[in-house]
PQR file of N, CA, C, O and H, with PARSE charges and radii, in Angstrom:
ATOM      1  N   UNK A   1      -9.639 -41.719  51.187 -0.4000 1.5000
ATOM      2  CA  UNK A   1     -10.297 -42.961  51.452 -0.0000 2.0000
ATOM      3  C   UNK A   1     -10.497 -43.657  50.247  0.5500 1.7000
ATOM      4  O   UNK A   1     -10.749 -42.935  49.282 -0.5500 1.4000
ATOM      5  N   UNK A   2     -10.451 -44.858  50.047 -0.4000 1.5000
ATOM      6  CA  UNK A   2     -10.999 -45.793  48.792 -0.0000 2.0000
ATOM      7  C   UNK A   2     -12.144 -46.395  49.160  0.5500 1.7000
ATOM      8  O   UNK A   2     -12.373 -46.668  50.338 -0.5500 1.4000
ATOM      9  H   UNK A   2     -10.246 -45.445  50.830  0.4000 1.0000
ATOM     10  N   UNK A   3     -12.999 -46.668  48.150 -0.4000 1.5000
ATOM     11  CA  UNK A   3     -14.194 -47.114  48.370 -0.0000 2.0000
ATOM     12  C   UNK A   3     -14.564 -47.967  47.212  0.5500 1.7000
ATOM     13  O   UNK A   3     -14.542 -47.563  46.050 -0.5500 1.4000
ATOM     14  H   UNK A   3     -12.813 -46.446  47.192  0.4000 1.0000
ATOM     15  N   UNK A   4     -14.960 -49.356  47.637 -0.4000 1.5000
ATOM     16  CA  UNK A   4     -15.336 -50.213  46.496 -0.0000 2.0000
ATOM     17  C   UNK A   4     -17.092 -50.119  46.564  0.5500 1.7000
ATOM     18  O   UNK A   4     -17.783 -50.002  47.577 -0.5500 1.4000
ATOM     19  H   UNK A   4     -14.978 -49.684  48.581  0.4000 1.0000
ATOM     20  N   UNK A   5     -17.488 -50.202  45.298 -0.4000 1.5000
ATOM     21  CA  UNK A   5     -19.078 -50.385  45.172 -0.0000 2.0000
ATOM     22  C   UNK A   5     -19.271 -51.367  44.260  0.5500 1.7000
ATOM     23  O   UNK A   5     -18.361 -51.576  43.458 -0.5500 1.4000
ATOM     24  H   UNK A   5     -16.927 -50.297  44.476  0.4000 1.0000
ATOM     25  N   UNK A   6     -20.421 -52.117  44.203 -0.4000 1.5000
ATOM     26  CA  UNK A   6     -20.570 -53.024  43.166 -0.0000 2.0000
ATOM     27  C   UNK A   6     -21.847 -52.446  42.448  0.5500 1.7000
ATOM     28  O   UNK A   6     -22.791 -51.979  43.086 -0.5500 1.4000
ATOM     29  H   UNK A   6     -21.160 -51.947  44.855  0.4000 1.0000
ATOM     30  N   UNK A   7     -21.806 -52.510  41.105 -0.4000 1.5000
ATOM     31  CA  UNK A   7     -22.921 -51.923  40.263 -0.0000 2.0000
ATOM     32  C   UNK A   7     -23.139 -53.044  39.107  0.5500 1.7000
ATOM     33  O   UNK A   7     -22.221 -53.555  38.466 -0.5500 1.4000
ATOM     34  H   UNK A   7     -21.039 -52.889  40.587  0.4000 1.0000
ATOM     35  N   UNK A   8     -24.439 -53.317  38.966 -0.4000 1.5000
ATOM     36  CA  UNK A   8     -24.767 -54.404  38.030 -0.0000 2.0000
ATOM     37  C   UNK A   8     -24.260 -54.123  36.723  0.5500 1.7000
ATOM     38  O   UNK A   8     -24.328 -52.940  36.392 -0.5500 1.4000
ATOM     39  H   UNK A   8     -25.185 -52.903  39.487  0.4000 1.0000
ATOM     40  N   UNK A   9     -23.704 -55.030  35.793 -0.4000 1.5000
ATOM     41  CA  UNK A   9     -23.152 -54.803  34.556 -0.0000 2.0000
ATOM     42  C   UNK A   9     -23.951 -53.814  33.546  0.5500 1.7000
ATOM     43  O   UNK A   9     -23.507 -52.934  32.808 -0.5500 1.4000
ATOM     44  H   UNK A   9     -23.648 -55.992  36.062  0.4000 1.0000
ATOM     45  N   UNK A  10     -25.272 -54.256  33.763 -0.4000 1.5000
ATOM     46  CA  UNK A  10     -26.002 -53.266  32.782 -0.0000 2.0000
ATOM     47  C   UNK A  10     -26.257 -51.849  33.211  0.5500 1.7000
ATOM     48  O   UNK A  10     -26.890 -51.135  32.433 -0.5500 1.4000
ATOM     49  H   UNK A  10     -25.632 -54.970  34.362  0.4000 1.0000
ATOM     50  N   UNK A  11     -25.800 -51.307  34.467 -0.4000 1.5000
ATOM     51  CA  UNK A  11     -25.903 -50.064  35.065 -0.0000 2.0000
ATOM     52  C   UNK A  11     -24.487 -49.365  34.991  0.5500 1.7000
ATOM     53  O   UNK A  11     -24.439 -48.201  35.388 -0.5500 1.4000
ATOM     54  H   UNK A  11     -25.286 -51.887  35.099  0.4000 1.0000
ATOM     55  N   UNK A  12     -23.403 -49.920  34.554 -0.4000 1.5000
ATOM     56  CA  UNK A  12     -22.133 -49.480  34.869 -0.0000 2.0000
ATOM     57  C   UNK A  12     -21.853 -48.187  34.276  0.5500 1.7000
ATOM     58  O   UNK A  12     -21.227 -47.317  34.882 -0.5500 1.4000
ATOM     59  H   UNK A  12     -23.443 -50.866  34.231  0.4000 1.0000
ATOM     60  N   UNK A  13     -22.395 -48.021  32.871 -0.4000 1.5000
ATOM     61  CA  UNK A  13     -22.125 -46.897  32.245 -0.0000 2.0000
ATOM     62  C   UNK A  13     -22.867 -45.618  32.939  0.5500 1.7000
ATOM     63  O   UNK A  13     -22.326 -44.512  32.925 -0.5500 1.4000
ATOM     64  H   UNK A  13     -22.903 -48.728  32.379  0.4000 1.0000
ATOM     65  N   UNK A  14     -23.944 -45.804  33.452 -0.4000 1.5000
ATOM     66  CA  UNK A  14     -24.788 -44.770  34.278 -0.0000 2.0000
ATOM     67  C   UNK A  14     -24.050 -44.490  35.482  0.5500 1.7000
ATOM     68  O   UNK A  14     -23.793 -43.319  35.762 -0.5500 1.4000
ATOM     69  H   UNK A  14     -24.383 -46.702  33.463  0.4000 1.0000
ATOM     70  N   UNK A  15     -23.646 -45.524  36.296 -0.4000 1.5000
ATOM     71  CA  UNK A  15     -23.011 -45.470  37.460 -0.0000 2.0000
ATOM     72  C   UNK A  15     -21.629 -44.565  37.515  0.5500 1.7000
ATOM     73  O   UNK A  15     -21.295 -43.807  38.426 -0.5500 1.4000
ATOM     74  H   UNK A  15     -23.855 -46.475  36.070  0.4000 1.0000
ATOM     75  N   UNK A  16     -20.934 -44.845  36.322 -0.4000 1.5000
ATOM     76  CA  UNK A  16     -19.627 -44.215  36.041 -0.0000 2.0000
ATOM     77  C   UNK A  16     -19.865 -42.717  35.814  0.5500 1.7000
ATOM     78  O   UNK A  16     -19.160 -41.844  36.320 -0.5500 1.4000
ATOM     79  H   UNK A  16     -21.204 -45.461  35.582  0.4000 1.0000
ATOM     80  N   UNK A  17     -20.948 -42.482  34.988 -0.4000 1.5000
ATOM     81  CA  UNK A  17     -21.319 -41.115  34.660 -0.0000 2.0000
ATOM     82  C   UNK A  17     -21.705 -40.248  35.943  0.5500 1.7000
ATOM     83  O   UNK A  17     -21.375 -39.068  36.060 -0.5500 1.4000
ATOM     84  H   UNK A  17     -21.520 -43.191  34.577  0.4000 1.0000
ATOM     85  N   UNK A  18     -22.385 -40.904  36.820 -0.4000 1.5000
ATOM     86  CA  UNK A  18     -22.730 -40.236  38.170 -0.0000 2.0000
ATOM     87  C   UNK A  18     -21.570 -39.980  38.848  0.5500 1.7000
ATOM     88  O   UNK A  18     -21.347 -38.837  39.245 -0.5500 1.4000
ATOM     89  H   UNK A  18     -22.654 -41.862  36.724  0.4000 1.0000
ATOM     90  N   UNK A  19     -20.649 -41.042  39.078 -0.4000 1.5000
ATOM     91  CA  UNK A  19     -19.523 -40.911  40.088 -0.0000 2.0000
ATOM     92  C   UNK A  19     -18.554 -39.828  39.444  0.5500 1.7000
ATOM     93  O   UNK A  19     -18.012 -39.029  40.208 -0.5500 1.4000
ATOM     94  H   UNK A  19     -20.830 -41.971  38.755  0.4000 1.0000
ATOM     95  N   UNK A  20     -18.302 -39.757  38.039 -0.4000 1.5000
ATOM     96  CA  UNK A  20     -17.377 -38.780  37.401 -0.0000 2.0000
ATOM     97  C   UNK A  20     -18.022 -37.313  37.572  0.5500 1.7000
ATOM     98  O   UNK A  20     -17.383 -36.262  37.521 -0.5500 1.4000
ATOM     99  H   UNK A  20     -18.742 -40.406  37.418  0.4000 1.0000
ATOM    100  N   UNK A  21     -19.471 -37.448  37.795 -0.4000 1.5000
ATOM    101  CA  UNK A  21     -19.965 -35.843  37.879 -0.0000 2.0000
ATOM    102  C   UNK A  21     -19.973 -35.324  39.211  0.5500 1.7000
ATOM    103  O   UNK A  21     -20.367 -34.172  39.394 -0.5500 1.4000
ATOM    104  H   UNK A  21     -19.990 -38.302  37.836  0.4000 1.0000
ATOM    105  N   UNK A  22     -19.526 -36.143  40.310 -0.4000 1.5000
ATOM    106  CA  UNK A  22     -19.393 -35.570  41.458 -0.0000 2.0000
ATOM    107  C   UNK A  22     -17.870 -34.932  41.733  0.5500 1.7000
ATOM    108  O   UNK A  22     -16.828 -35.548  41.510 -0.5500 1.4000
ATOM    109  H   UNK A  22     -19.206 -37.079  40.161  0.4000 1.0000
ATOM    110  N   UNK A  23     -17.943 -33.727  42.204 -0.4000 1.5000
ATOM    111  CA  UNK A  23     -16.639 -33.047  42.147 -0.0000 2.0000
ATOM    112  C   UNK A  23     -15.712 -33.605  43.380  0.5500 1.7000
ATOM    113  O   UNK A  23     -14.536 -33.244  43.420 -0.5500 1.4000
ATOM    114  H   UNK A  23     -18.790 -33.226  42.385  0.4000 1.0000
ATOM    115  N   UNK A  24     -16.150 -34.339  44.222 -0.4000 1.5000
ATOM    116  CA  UNK A  24     -15.166 -34.894  45.243 -0.0000 2.0000
ATOM    117  C   UNK A  24     -14.730 -36.183  45.053  0.5500 1.7000
ATOM    118  O   UNK A  24     -13.964 -36.730  45.847 -0.5500 1.4000
ATOM    119  H   UNK A  24     -17.106 -34.631  44.190  0.4000 1.0000
ATOM    120  N   UNK A  25     -15.240 -36.814  43.872 -0.4000 1.5000
ATOM    121  CA  UNK A  25     -14.512 -37.984  43.503 -0.0000 2.0000
ATOM    122  C   UNK A  25     -13.303 -37.833  42.748  0.5500 1.7000
ATOM    123  O   UNK A  25     -13.361 -37.344  41.620 -0.5500 1.4000
ATOM    124  H   UNK A  25     -15.862 -36.370  43.227  0.4000 1.0000
ATOM    125  N   UNK A  26     -12.100 -38.238  43.298 -0.4000 1.5000
ATOM    126  CA  UNK A  26     -10.820 -38.164  42.572 -0.0000 2.0000
ATOM    127  C   UNK A  26     -10.743 -38.939  41.360  0.5500 1.7000
ATOM    128  O   UNK A  26     -10.408 -38.438  40.286 -0.5500 1.4000
ATOM    129  H   UNK A  26     -12.053 -38.635  44.215  0.4000 1.0000
ATOM    130  N   UNK A  27     -11.091 -40.334  41.536 -0.4000 1.5000
ATOM    131  CA  UNK A  27     -10.958 -41.209  40.594 -0.0000 2.0000
ATOM    132  C   UNK A  27     -11.912 -42.428  40.524  0.5500 1.7000
ATOM    133  O   UNK A  27     -12.088 -43.145  41.509 -0.5500 1.4000
ATOM    134  H   UNK A  27     -11.363 -40.740  42.408  0.4000 1.0000
ATOM    135  N   UNK A  28     -12.477 -42.626  39.428 -0.4000 1.5000
ATOM    136  CA  UNK A  28     -13.312 -43.793  39.268 -0.0000 2.0000
ATOM    137  C   UNK A  28     -13.133 -44.659  38.190  0.5500 1.7000
ATOM    138  O   UNK A  28     -13.288 -44.279  37.029 -0.5500 1.4000
ATOM    139  H   UNK A  28     -12.335 -42.043  38.628  0.4000 1.0000
ATOM    140  N   UNK A  29     -12.827 -45.766  38.485 -0.4000 1.5000
ATOM    141  CA  UNK A  29     -12.743 -46.708  37.222 -0.0000 2.0000
ATOM    142  C   UNK A  29     -12.999 -48.129  37.666  0.5500 1.7000
ATOM    143  O   UNK A  29     -12.920 -48.533  38.826 -0.5500 1.4000
ATOM    144  H   UNK A  29     -12.702 -46.074  39.428  0.4000 1.0000
ATOM    145  N   UNK A  30     -13.327 -48.859  36.558 -0.4000 1.5000
ATOM    146  CA  UNK A  30     -13.828 -50.287  36.809 -0.0000 2.0000
ATOM    147  C   UNK A  30     -12.665 -51.245  37.157  0.5500 1.7000
ATOM    148  O   UNK A  30     -11.557 -51.037  36.661 -0.5500 1.4000
ATOM    149  H   UNK A  30     -13.391 -48.531  35.616  0.4000 1.0000
ATOM    150  N   UNK A  31     -12.857 -52.199  37.920 -0.4000 1.5000
ATOM    151  CA  UNK A  31     -11.776 -53.217  38.227 -0.0000 2.0000
ATOM    152  C   UNK A  31     -11.791 -54.385  37.165  0.5500 1.7000
ATOM    153  O   UNK A  31     -12.868 -54.845  36.786 -0.5500 1.4000
ATOM    154  H   UNK A  31     -13.757 -52.369  38.323  0.4000 1.0000
ATOM    155  N   UNK A  32     -10.713 -54.810  36.736 -0.4000 1.5000
ATOM    156  CA  UNK A  32     -10.429 -55.898  35.963 -0.0000 2.0000
ATOM    157  C   UNK A  32     -11.022 -57.227  36.639  0.5500 1.7000
ATOM    158  O   UNK A  32     -11.302 -57.257  37.838 -0.5500 1.4000
ATOM    159  H   UNK A  32      -9.838 -54.436  37.044  0.4000 1.0000
ATOM    160  N   UNK A  33     -11.183 -58.271  35.824 -0.4000 1.5000
ATOM    161  CA  UNK A  33     -11.574 -59.531  36.500 -0.0000 2.0000
ATOM    162  C   UNK A  33     -10.367 -59.984  37.159  0.5500 1.7000
ATOM    163  O   UNK A  33     -10.613 -60.492  38.253 -0.5500 1.4000
ATOM    164  H   UNK A  33     -10.956 -58.247  34.851  0.4000 1.0000
ATOM    165  N   UNK A  34      -9.306 -59.966  36.888 -0.4000 1.5000
ATOM    166  CA  UNK A  34      -8.029 -60.420  37.696 -0.0000 2.0000
ATOM    167  C   UNK A  34      -7.997 -59.624  38.940  0.5500 1.7000
ATOM    168  O   UNK A  34      -7.671 -60.237  39.957 -0.5500 1.4000
ATOM    169  H   UNK A  34      -9.106 -59.554  35.999  0.4000 1.0000
ATOM    170  N   UNK A  35      -8.255 -58.466  39.034 -0.4000 1.5000
ATOM    171  CA  UNK A  35      -8.033 -57.637  40.005 -0.0000 2.0000
ATOM    172  C   UNK A  35      -9.166 -58.000  41.125  0.5500 1.7000
ATOM    173  O   UNK A  35      -8.844 -58.078  42.311 -0.5500 1.4000
ATOM    174  H   UNK A  35      -8.520 -57.968  38.208  0.4000 1.0000
ATOM    175  N   UNK A  36     -10.396 -58.199  40.728 -0.4000 1.5000
ATOM    176  CA  UNK A  36     -11.501 -58.669  41.514 -0.0000 2.0000
ATOM    177  C   UNK A  36     -11.164 -59.937  42.116  0.5500 1.7000
ATOM    178  O   UNK A  36     -11.371 -60.154  43.310 -0.5500 1.4000
ATOM    179  H   UNK A  36     -10.658 -58.136  39.765  0.4000 1.0000
ATOM    180  N   UNK A  37     -10.622 -60.834  41.284 -0.4000 1.5000
ATOM    181  CA  UNK A  37     -10.213 -62.119  41.830 -0.0000 2.0000
ATOM    182  C   UNK A  37      -9.239 -62.010  42.985  0.5500 1.7000
ATOM    183  O   UNK A  37      -9.416 -62.600  44.050 -0.5500 1.4000
ATOM    184  H   UNK A  37     -10.454 -60.658  40.314  0.4000 1.0000
ATOM    185  N   UNK A  38      -8.117 -61.165  42.703 -0.4000 1.5000
ATOM    186  CA  UNK A  38      -7.024 -60.826  43.623 -0.0000 2.0000
ATOM    187  C   UNK A  38      -7.611 -60.283  44.957  0.5500 1.7000
ATOM    188  O   UNK A  38      -7.131 -60.602  46.044 -0.5500 1.4000
ATOM    189  H   UNK A  38      -7.973 -60.685  41.837  0.4000 1.0000
ATOM    190  N   UNK A  39      -8.638 -59.476  44.823 -0.4000 1.5000
ATOM    191  CA  UNK A  39      -9.165 -58.558  45.957 -0.0000 2.0000
ATOM    192  C   UNK A  39      -9.863 -59.774  46.829  0.5500 1.7000
ATOM    193  O   UNK A  39      -9.579 -59.885  48.022 -0.5500 1.4000
ATOM    194  H   UNK A  39      -9.027 -59.217  43.939  0.4000 1.0000
ATOM    195  N   UNK A  40     -10.650 -60.548  46.287 -0.4000 1.5000
ATOM    196  CA  UNK A  40     -11.354 -61.583  46.797 -0.0000 2.0000
ATOM    197  C   UNK A  40     -10.617 -62.614  47.522  0.5500 1.7000
ATOM    198  O   UNK A  40     -11.002 -63.217  48.523 -0.5500 1.4000
ATOM    199  H   UNK A  40     -10.881 -60.458  45.318  0.4000 1.0000
ATOM    200  N   UNK A  41      -9.360 -62.762  46.813 -0.4000 1.5000
ATOM    201  CA  UNK A  41      -8.255 -63.828  47.520 -0.0000 2.0000
ATOM    202  C   UNK A  41      -7.719 -63.184  48.763  0.5500 1.7000
ATOM    203  O   UNK A  41      -7.413 -63.893  49.722 -0.5500 1.4000
ATOM    204  H   UNK A  41      -9.047 -62.272  46.000  0.4000 1.0000
ATOM    205  N   UNK A  42      -7.576 -61.766  48.806 -0.4000 1.5000
ATOM    206  CA  UNK A  42      -6.751 -61.234  49.732 -0.0000 2.0000
ATOM    207  C   UNK A  42      -7.838 -60.888  51.076  0.5500 1.7000
ATOM    208  O   UNK A  42      -7.488 -60.753  52.248 -0.5500 1.4000
ATOM    209  H   UNK A  42      -7.824 -61.190  48.027  0.4000 1.0000
ATOM    210  N   UNK A  43      -9.033 -60.804  50.613 -0.4000 1.5000
ATOM    211  CA  UNK A  43     -10.309 -60.699  51.709 -0.0000 2.0000
ATOM    212  C   UNK A  43     -10.319 -62.093  52.411  0.5500 1.7000
ATOM    213  O   UNK A  43     -10.431 -62.191  53.633 -0.5500 1.4000
ATOM    214  H   UNK A  43      -9.318 -60.913  49.661  0.4000 1.0000
ATOM    215  N   UNK A  44     -10.195 -63.166  51.578 -0.4000 1.5000
ATOM    216  CA  UNK A  44     -10.297 -64.432  52.216 -0.0000 2.0000
ATOM    217  C   UNK A  44      -9.131 -64.635  53.321  0.5500 1.7000
ATOM    218  O   UNK A  44      -9.271 -64.977  54.495 -0.5500 1.4000
ATOM    219  H   UNK A  44     -10.104 -63.087  50.585  0.4000 1.0000
ATOM    220  N   UNK A  45      -7.867 -64.310  52.574 -0.4000 1.5000
ATOM    221  CA  UNK A  45      -6.699 -64.493  53.422 -0.0000 2.0000
ATOM    222  C   UNK A  45      -6.631 -63.729  54.799  0.5500 1.7000
ATOM    223  O   UNK A  45      -6.148 -64.203  55.828 -0.5500 1.4000
ATOM    224  H   UNK A  45      -7.754 -64.031  51.621  0.4000 1.0000
ATOM    225  N   UNK A  46      -7.199 -62.448  54.660 -0.4000 1.5000
ATOM    226  CA  UNK A  46      -7.367 -61.460  55.831 -0.0000 2.0000
ATOM    227  C   UNK A  46      -8.168 -62.137  56.834  0.5500 1.7000
ATOM    228  O   UNK A  46      -7.823 -62.276  58.007 -0.5500 1.4000
ATOM    229  H   UNK A  46      -7.590 -62.064  53.824  0.4000 1.0000
ATOM    230  N   UNK A  47      -9.335 -62.583  56.284 -0.4000 1.5000
ATOM    231  CA  UNK A  47     -10.482 -63.322  57.367 -0.0000 2.0000
ATOM    232  C   UNK A  47      -9.615 -64.455  58.083  0.5500 1.7000
ATOM    233  O   UNK A  47      -9.592 -64.582  59.307 -0.5500 1.4000
ATOM    234  H   UNK A  47      -9.616 -62.469  55.331  0.4000 1.0000
ATOM    235  N   UNK A  48      -8.908 -65.261  57.201 -0.4000 1.5000
ATOM    236  CA  UNK A  48      -8.353 -66.563  57.844 -0.0000 2.0000
ATOM    237  C   UNK A  48      -7.301 -66.130  58.951  0.5500 1.7000
ATOM    238  O   UNK A  48      -7.163 -66.756  60.002 -0.5500 1.4000
ATOM    239  H   UNK A  48      -8.926 -65.158  56.206  0.4000 1.0000
ATOM    240  N   UNK A  49      -6.609 -65.055  58.633 -0.4000 1.5000
ATOM    241  CA  UNK A  49      -5.596 -64.509  59.754 -0.0000 2.0000
ATOM    242  C   UNK A  49      -6.575 -64.068  60.858  0.5500 1.7000
ATOM    243  O   UNK A  49      -6.317 -64.501  61.981 -0.5500 1.4000
ATOM    244  H   UNK A  49      -6.722 -64.546  57.780  0.4000 1.0000
ATOM    245  N   UNK A  50      -7.612 -63.310  60.729 -0.4000 1.5000
ATOM    246  CA  UNK A  50      -8.233 -62.949  61.766 -0.0000 2.0000
ATOM    247  C   UNK A  50      -8.930 -64.027  62.618  0.5500 1.7000
ATOM    248  O   UNK A  50      -9.028 -63.933  63.842 -0.5500 1.4000
ATOM    249  H   UNK A  50      -7.821 -62.959  59.816  0.4000 1.0000
ATOM    250  N   UNK A  51      -9.400 -65.040  61.906 -0.4000 1.5000
ATOM    251  CA  UNK A  51      -9.890 -66.293  62.596 -0.0000 2.0000
ATOM    252  C   UNK A  51      -8.782 -67.012  63.468  0.5500 1.7000
ATOM    253  O   UNK A  51      -8.994 -67.504  64.577 -0.5500 1.4000
ATOM    254  H   UNK A  51      -9.321 -65.116  60.912  0.4000 1.0000
ATOM    255  N   UNK A  52      -7.514 -66.999  62.771 -0.4000 1.5000
ATOM    256  CA  UNK A  52      -6.361 -67.656  63.459 -0.0000 2.0000
ATOM    257  C   UNK A  52      -6.055 -66.928  64.713  0.5500 1.7000
ATOM    258  O   UNK A  52      -5.935 -67.517  65.787 -0.5500 1.4000
ATOM    259  H   UNK A  52      -7.342 -66.600  61.870  0.4000 1.0000
ATOM    260  N   UNK A  53      -5.940 -65.751  64.587 -0.4000 1.5000
ATOM    261  CA  UNK A  53      -5.632 -64.940  65.775 -0.0000 2.0000
ATOM    262  C   UNK A  53      -6.774 -65.078  67.032  0.5500 1.7000
ATOM    263  O   UNK A  53      -6.503 -64.893  68.219 -0.5500 1.4000
ATOM    264  H   UNK A  53      -6.037 -65.273  63.714  0.4000 1.0000
ATOM    265  N   UNK A  54      -7.878 -65.380  66.590 -0.4000 1.5000
ATOM    266  CA  UNK A  54      -8.870 -65.674  67.632 -0.0000 2.0000
ATOM    267  C   UNK A  54      -8.886 -67.064  68.058  0.5500 1.7000
ATOM    268  O   UNK A  54      -9.639 -67.375  68.981 -0.5500 1.4000
ATOM    269  H   UNK A  54      -8.098 -65.530  65.626  0.4000 1.0000
ATOM    270  N   UNK A  55      -8.081 -68.020  67.451 -0.4000 1.5000
ATOM    271  CA  UNK A  55      -7.889 -69.343  67.788 -0.0000 2.0000
ATOM    272  C   UNK A  55      -9.029 -70.283  67.223  0.5500 1.7000
ATOM    273  O   UNK A  55      -9.291 -71.413  67.635 -0.5500 1.4000
ATOM    274  H   UNK A  55      -7.469 -67.767  66.701  0.4000 1.0000
ATOM    275  N   UNK A  56      -9.580 -69.680  66.323 -0.4000 1.5000
ATOM    276  CA  UNK A  56     -10.857 -70.380  65.781 -0.0000 2.0000
ATOM    277  C   UNK A  56     -10.387 -71.460  64.521  0.5500 1.7000
ATOM    278  O   UNK A  56     -11.110 -72.380  64.137 -0.5500 1.4000
ATOM    279  H   UNK A  56      -9.368 -68.762  65.988  0.4000 1.0000
ATOM    280  N   UNK A  57      -9.243 -71.204  64.051 -0.4000 1.5000
ATOM    281  CA  UNK A  57      -8.756 -72.020  63.060 -0.0000 2.0000
ATOM    282  C   UNK A  57      -7.045 -72.157  63.120  0.5500 1.7000
ATOM    283  O   UNK A  57      -6.345 -71.189  63.417 -0.5500 1.4000
ATOM    284  H   UNK A  57      -8.656 -70.457  64.363  0.4000 1.0000
ATOM    285  N   UNK A  58      -6.635 -73.133  62.884 -0.4000 1.5000
ATOM    286  CA  UNK A  58      -5.033 -73.279  62.740 -0.0000 2.0000
ATOM    287  C   UNK A  58      -4.594 -73.261  61.288  0.5500 1.7000
ATOM    288  O   UNK A  58      -5.061 -74.010  60.430 -0.5500 1.4000
ATOM    289  H   UNK A  58      -7.203 -73.920  62.643  0.4000 1.0000
ATOM    290  N   UNK A  59      -3.586 -72.274  61.067 -0.4000 1.5000
ATOM    291  CA  UNK A  59      -3.124 -72.157  59.791 -0.0000 2.0000
ATOM    292  C   UNK A  59      -1.793 -73.084  59.603  0.5500 1.7000
ATOM    293  O   UNK A  59      -1.075 -73.372  60.561 -0.5500 1.4000
ATOM    294  H   UNK A  59      -3.206 -71.665  61.764  0.4000 1.0000
ATOM    295  N   UNK A  60      -1.570 -73.467  58.434 -0.4000 1.5000
ATOM    296  CA  UNK A  60      -0.253 -73.944  57.895 -0.0000 2.0000
ATOM    297  C   UNK A  60       0.887 -73.216  58.376  0.5500 1.7000
ATOM    298  O   UNK A  60       0.865 -71.988  58.462 -0.5500 1.4000
ATOM    299  H   UNK A  60      -2.153 -73.234  57.656  0.4000 1.0000
ATOM    300  N   UNK A  61       1.885 -73.913  58.694 -0.4000 1.5000
ATOM    301  CA  UNK A  61       3.357 -73.066  59.054 -0.0000 2.0000
ATOM    302  C   UNK A  61       3.917 -73.006  57.665  0.5500 1.7000
ATOM    303  O   UNK A  61       3.478 -73.607  56.684 -0.5500 1.4000
ATOM    304  H   UNK A  61       1.903 -74.910  58.623  0.4000 1.0000
ATOM    305  N   UNK A  62       5.053 -72.114  57.725 -0.4000 1.5000
ATOM    306  CA  UNK A  62       5.800 -71.932  56.300 -0.0000 2.0000
ATOM    307  C   UNK A  62       6.465 -73.452  55.911  0.5500 1.7000
ATOM    308  O   UNK A  62       6.456 -73.909  54.769 -0.5500 1.4000
ATOM    309  H   UNK A  62       5.409 -71.626  58.522  0.4000 1.0000
ATOM    310  N   UNK A  63       6.910 -73.982  56.829 -0.4000 1.5000
ATOM    311  CA  UNK A  63       7.564 -75.301  56.667 -0.0000 2.0000
ATOM    312  C   UNK A  63       6.431 -76.282  55.965  0.5500 1.7000
ATOM    313  O   UNK A  63       6.766 -77.036  55.052 -0.5500 1.4000
ATOM    314  H   UNK A  63       6.917 -73.610  57.757  0.4000 1.0000
ATOM    315  N   UNK A  64       5.197 -76.231  56.401 -0.4000 1.5000
ATOM    316  CA  UNK A  64       4.259 -77.220  55.755 -0.0000 2.0000
ATOM    317  C   UNK A  64       3.996 -76.607  54.494  0.5500 1.7000
ATOM    318  O   UNK A  64       3.901 -77.415  53.570 -0.5500 1.4000
ATOM    319  H   UNK A  64       4.924 -75.618  57.143  0.4000 1.0000
ATOM    320  N   UNK A  65       3.860 -75.490  54.218 -0.4000 1.5000
ATOM    321  CA  UNK A  65       3.618 -74.843  52.770 -0.0000 2.0000
ATOM    322  C   UNK A  65       4.785 -75.310  52.018  0.5500 1.7000
ATOM    323  O   UNK A  65       4.492 -76.004  51.045 -0.5500 1.4000
ATOM    324  H   UNK A  65       3.937 -74.833  54.969  0.4000 1.0000
ATOM    325  N   UNK A  66       5.890 -75.130  52.195 -0.4000 1.5000
ATOM    326  CA  UNK A  66       7.154 -75.485  51.535 -0.0000 2.0000
ATOM    327  C   UNK A  66       7.125 -76.914  51.168  0.5500 1.7000
ATOM    328  O   UNK A  66       7.501 -77.355  50.082 -0.5500 1.4000
ATOM    329  H   UNK A  66       6.129 -74.566  52.985  0.4000 1.0000
ATOM    330  N   UNK A  67       6.628 -77.640  52.197 -0.4000 1.5000
ATOM    331  CA  UNK A  67       6.671 -79.272  51.722 -0.0000 2.0000
ATOM    332  C   UNK A  67       5.532 -79.652  50.847  0.5500 1.7000
ATOM    333  O   UNK A  67       5.534 -80.743  50.277 -0.5500 1.4000
ATOM    334  H   UNK A  67       6.322 -77.281  53.079  0.4000 1.0000
ATOM    335  N   UNK A  68       4.545 -78.789  50.714 -0.4000 1.5000
ATOM    336  CA  UNK A  68       3.663 -79.013  49.707 -0.0000 2.0000
ATOM    337  C   UNK A  68       4.282 -78.909  48.262  0.5500 1.7000
ATOM    338  O   UNK A  68       3.990 -79.605  47.290 -0.5500 1.4000
ATOM    339  H   UNK A  68       4.543 -77.903  51.178  0.4000 1.0000
ATOM    340  N   UNK A  69       5.143 -77.954  48.330 -0.4000 1.5000
ATOM    341  CA  UNK A  69       5.714 -77.741  46.874 -0.0000 2.0000
ATOM    342  C   UNK A  69       6.518 -78.844  46.430  0.5500 1.7000
ATOM    343  O   UNK A  69       7.033 -78.822  45.312 -0.5500 1.4000
ATOM    344  H   UNK A  69       5.380 -77.389  49.120  0.4000 1.0000
TER
END
C-alpha cells in the first residue's frame, strides 16, 4: 500500500528519520513540486469524473476539447 503524508517543511528531516527507522517502511522519499502539482491535478480530475457520474456536473466532450485547441 502507498500512503501520502504531509509534514511541515521544518520537520521533514525528523519525519524522514522516523519513517526510515521503521522496519516495515519499504521506501520513503519526498515528492518534488512538479509531482505534487501533478498529484493535485489528478485528484481534481478524479473528483470531476466522480461528480459527472453522479450527474452533478457536465464534462466537455472530446470534440469540444479538440475545438479549443
